[in-house]
C-alpha positions in Angstrom: -10.0 -12.4 18.4 -8.5 -15.6 16.9 -7.1 -16.5 20.3 -10.5 -16.0 22.0 -12.3 -18.0 19.4 -9.8 -20.8 19.7 -10.1 -20.8 23.5 -13.9 -21.0 23.3 -13.8 -23.9 20.8 -11.2 -25.7 23.0 -13.6 -25.3 25.9 -16.4 -26.9 23.9 -18.3 -23.8 23.3 -20.2 -23.4 20.0 -18.3 -20.9 17.9 -20.0 -19.5 14.9 -19.4 -16.2 13.2 -21.9 -14.6 10.9 -22.0 -11.2 9.3 -24.0 -8.6 11.1 -23.7 -5.9 8.4 -22.2 -5.5 5.0 -20.8 -2.4 3.3 -20.8 -1.6 -0.4 -18.7 1.6 -0.7 -16.6 3.0 -3.5 -13.7 5.3 -2.4 -12.2 8.1 -4.6 -9.1 9.8 -3.4 -7.1 12.9 -4.2 -4.1 14.6 -2.7 -4.1 18.4 -2.2 -1.6 20.9 -0.9 -3.1 23.4 1.5 -0.4 25.9 2.6 2.2 23.8 4.4 -0.1 20.8 4.8 -0.3 18.0 2.3 -3.9 16.5 2.5 -5.6 13.4 1.3 -9.3 13.9 0.4 -11.2 10.6 0.4 -14.9 10.4 -0.8 -16.8 7.3 0.2 -20.1 6.7 -1.6 -22.3 3.6 -1.2 -24.5 1.9 1.3 -24.5 -0.1 4.5 -26.8 -3.2 4.6 -28.0 -4.9 7.9 -31.0 -6.9 8.9 -32.8 -6.4 5.6 -32.3 -2.6 5.8 -30.1 -0.3 3.8 -28.6 3.1 4.5 -26.8 5.3 2.0 -23.4 6.6 2.9 -21.7 9.8 1.5 -18.7 10.9 3.5 -15.7 13.1 2.8 -12.7 12.4 4.9 -9.9 14.9 5.1 -6.6 13.6 6.4 -3.2 15.4 7.0 -0.5 13.4 5.3 2.2 15.8 6.4 2.4 19.3 7.9 0.4 21.2 10.4 -3.2 20.3 11.2 -4.4 23.8 10.4 -4.6 22.8 6.7 -7.2 20.1 7.6 -9.3 22.6 9.5 -9.1 25.2 6.7 -10.0 22.6 4.0 -13.0 21.5 6.1 -14.1 25.1 6.5 -13.8 25.7 2.8 -15.7 22.6 1.9 -18.5 23.4 4.4 -18.8 26.9 3.0 -18.7 25.9 -0.7 -20.8 22.7 -0.6 -23.0 22.9 2.6 -21.3 20.0 4.3 -21.4 19.5 8.1 -19.0 18.0 10.6 
């Protein structure tokens, strides 16, 4: 991106960057063992702001740190069943 912006500026094109959206999100993390899989659970809660509008965000991310991916799928199924989440 830097190279493209420098090339545009060198060619005499107006180059101005401005934010299109803003995020205000807090992340909480926990590590969990699920069978042979070590997982990271990351909960993001906050909002996205753009064009004078705002949208709330509440997302749980489940990532395999090591081991088979079956642990991710099982954890997702368990969280869906226990808390009414959806993929």
